[in-house]
Structures are given as C-alpha cells and as structure tokens.
C-alpha positions in Angstrom: 137.8 62.6 152.9 138.8 62.0 149.3 142.4 63.4 149.8 143.5 59.8 150.3 142.7 58.8 146.8 145.1 59.0 143.9 142.2 59.5 141.4 141.4 63.1 140.7 137.8 62.1 139.8 137.3 61.3 143.5 137.6 65.0 144.3 134.4 67.0 145.0 136.3 70.0 143.6 135.7 70.2 139.9 138.9 72.2 139.1 141.1 69.4 140.6 138.9 66.6 139.3 139.5 67.9 135.7 143.2 67.2 136.0 144.8 64.1 134.5 146.2 61.5 136.8 149.8 62.7 136.2 148.9 66.4 136.7 147.1 65.6 139.9 149.8 63.4 141.3 152.3 66.2 141.0 150.3 68.3 143.5 148.7 65.5 145.6 151.2 65.5 148.5 150.9 69.3 148.8 147.2 69.3 149.4 146.0 69.4 153.0 142.4 68.7 154.0 140.6 71.2 156.2 137.1 71.7 157.6 135.1 74.8 156.5 133.0 76.3 159.3 130.2 78.8 158.7 131.5 82.3 159.7 135.2 81.4 159.2 137.3 83.9 157.3 139.8 82.0 155.1 141.5 85.2 153.9 140.7 88.7 154.8 140.9 91.8 152.6 144.4 93.2 152.8 145.9 90.1 154.3 148.8 88.1 152.8 147.7 85.2 150.7 149.5 82.4 152.4 147.3 79.5 151.1 144.9 78.8 148.3 141.8 76.7 148.9 139.9 74.2 146.7 136.4 73.6 148.2 134.9 70.1 148.0 131.7 71.0 149.7 130.2 74.0 151.4 130.1 77.6 150.1 132.4 80.6 150.4 131.5 84.2 149.7 134.1 86.6 148.2 133.3 90.0 149.6 134.4 93.4 148.7 134.7 95.4 151.9 134.8 98.9 153.3 135.4 100.0 156.9 131.8 99.3 157.8 130.2 97.2 155.1 130.7 94.2 152.8 129.2 93.1 149.5 129.4 89.7 147.8 131.0 89.9 144.4 131.5 86.2 143.7 131.0 82.7 145.1 133.6 80.0 145.5 132.3 76.4 145.7 133.1 73.0 144.2 133.7 74.5 140.7 136.5 76.8 141.8 139.0 78.0 144.3 139.9 80.7 146.8 143.1 82.8 146.4 143.1 83.0 142.6 144.8 86.4 142.7 148.0 84.7 144.0 148.4 83.3 140.5 148.4 86.8 139.2 151.3 87.7 141.5 149.2 89.5 144.2 150.8 89.3 147.6 147.6 90.4 149.5 144.0 89.6 149.0 141.6 92.3 147.7 138.6 90.4 149.0 137.4 88.7 152.2 136.8 85.0 151.7 134.0 84.1 154.2 132.6 80.6 154.6 128.8 80.8 154.3 128.0 77.0 154.6 129.9 74.2 156.3 131.9 71.9 154.2 135.4 70.6 153.4 138.3 71.8 151.3 141.9 71.1 150.5 144.5 73.8 150.7 147.9 74.4 149.3 150.7 76.7 150.3 150.5 79.8 148.0 154.2 79.6 147.0 153.8 75.9 146.1 150.7 76.7 144.1 152.5 79.4 142.1 155.5 77.1 141.4 153.2 74.3 140.3 151.3 76.6 138.0 154.6 77.4 136.3 155.7 73.8 135.8 152.3 72.0 135.5 150.7 73.2 132.3 147.4 71.4 132.9 147.0 73.0 136.3 147.8 76.4 134.9 145.2 76.0 132.2 142.5 75.0 134.7 143.4 77.9 136.9 143.3 80.4 134.0 139.9 79.0 132.9 138.6 79.5 136.4 140.0 83.0 136.5 137.9 83.9 133.4 134.8 82.5 135.2 135.6 84.5 138.3 135.9 87.7 136.2 132.5 86.9 134.7 131.0 86.5 138.2 132.4 89.8 139.5 131.3 91.8 136.4 127.8 90.2 136.4 127.5 90.8 140.1 128.1 94.5 139.6 125.6 94.7 136.8 123.0 92.8 138.8 123.4 95.0 141.9 122.8 98.1 139.8 119.9 97.1 137.5 117.9 94.1 138.9 115.2 94.0 141.5 115.6 92.4 144.9 113.3 89.4 144.2 115.2 88.5 141.0 118.6 88.8 142.8 117.3 86.6 145.7 116.2 83.9 143.2 119.6 84.1 141.4 121.6 83.7 144.6 119.5 80.8 145.9 120.0 79.0 142.5 123.8 79.5 142.4 124.1 78.3 146.0 122.2 75.2 145.2 124.4 74.6 142.1 127.7 75.0 144.0 126.6 72.8 146.9 124.9 70.2 144.7 121.9 70.3 146.9 118.5 72.0 146.9 118.5 72.3 150.7 121.0 74.5 152.6 121.1 77.1 155.4 121.0 80.8 154.6 119.2 83.3 156.9 117.4 86.3 155.6 119.9 88.6 157.4 122.9 86.9 155.9 121.3 87.0 152.4 120.5 90.7 152.8 124.1 91.4 153.7 125.4 89.4 150.8 123.2 91.3 148.4 123.7 94.7 150.0 119.9 95.2 150.5 117.5 95.7 153.3 116.4 92.5 155.2 112.8 93.5 154.6 113.2 93.1 150.9 114.7 89.7 151.2 111.9 88.6 153.6 109.2 89.8 151.2 110.8 88.0 148.3 111.2 84.8 150.3 107.7 84.9 151.5 106.3 85.4 148.0 108.3 82.4 146.7 107.1 80.3 149.6 103.5 81.3 149.1 103.8 80.2 145.5 105.2 76.8 146.6 108.6 77.5 144.9 110.7 77.3 148.1 110.3 76.4 151.7 112.1 78.8 154.0 112.1 78.4 157.8 114.5 79.0 160.7 117.3 79.8 158.3 116.9 76.7 156.2 116.1 76.9 152.5 114.6 74.1 150.4 114.1 74.7 146.7 110.9 72.9 145.7 110.5 74.1 142.1 113.7 75.0 140.4 112.1 75.7 137.1 109.8 78.3 138.6 112.7 79.9 140.5 114.7 80.2 137.4 111.9 82.0 135.7 111.8 84.5 138.6 115.6 85.0 138.5 117.2 87.7 136.4 119.2 86.7 133.3 122.4 86.8 135.3 121.7 83.3 136.5 121.7 81.8 133.0 125.0 83.7 132.2 126.7 82.4 135.3 125.3 78.9 135.0 126.6 78.5 131.5 130.0 79.9 132.5 130.3 77.1 135.2 129.3 74.2 133.0 
C-alpha cells in the first residue's frame, strides 16, 4: 500500500495527494492503512467519531438513517474523506458511513486530525474545500430525490461510482442501488434493463460495466454535471 511512501502524490486519495511534501510529512506517521470491506460500517449514526478515513480505493455511502430505513445523501471515495463533521467540532456522527465497494483507506485518530487542522494550514484548506463539496453533494441529493425520475438517478449514481473508483466496472446489485436511492427495486431493474438493451451498460449478477459513458451522461439528470464539476 502507498502508506510507505513519503510522496503524497503516491496516494490514491486526492485530498492527501494535494498536500505539499512538508504538509503531508507532518501527518504521515499518524496515518494507519486499513482494508475496506463491502458491508462494513466505519461510523454509525449517533456514534462517537473516533477516527477519520481517507479512501484510496473502494466506495463509501454516507447514509441518513431512521429507525427502519436509510437513504444515501453523499458518497466518499478517492476525492474525499469520512468523518468531516469532526472538523466542525461534532462529537458524534449524524450519518452512517457504509462501505459499498471493497478497497483501501488510511485513517487518523479524530483528535490528532483536529489538532493537525489547527496547526497545518494546507491540510485545513483542503478539508474546508472538501466540506464545501460535501455540502453540494448533500443538497444536490435532496433535490435529485425530490424532482428527478428513477432512470436519471440510476444513471447519475452509476457515473459517480465510476468516477470515484476510477473504473467503469464495479459491483452494485439492484437491491443495494434501490436502497441507496430510496426507490423500489423494480424501478432500478427497469432502468438497468433499458440501459442494457441500448448497449450503454452490461449488468449481470451484481456486476456493472459502463460501455458507453457519453450515452449514460445524456440519460443522467443535470445533477451529475454539477457534482462532477465540483469534484474536479
């Protein structure tokens, strides 16, 4: 894993890779590599934030939860982090961070993270910029859930997943996607079948392959272009 390198550009995580050598070296020894396993909960809603996570690969859903349901409000992948609210002084998480796709991450003790943000201006600046991106994700997700059709939302979610994982092939079942979007599985299955019949994706046994990104972008709602631009 790239944790052994002193060069931040070696990191798969773009937030860390954007730090200068000096800024990165100040936190390097406090970063611990971990595996991310699908279905793993990194932080649950209402739990203390003991660590923050910087994904290098894989994908993590940030879910707003009730007693019997959950809805994805944002995604954390290679361009961001998990546990941002610790920076704002929150002791407990308002969301559940659920690993959707296997990968790797590095994590840091939350207290060390807060202390480093105070004394490391470049890290603080990167975290604040990510916070702005996260707010955009959450607000756009609320708008999308209310106003856009299931097919367009499915296309948006597949494109964002591909962007964050730097791959046009990944695992995501119809059932998981339906839960993420807060819609009926039948709606997801119909959209996926339509995309597949048009040769835009290949979807079988929980595996997705995007065959024509341009066509999928045309079928997505405008939320994708907003979120894509915000992550560049």
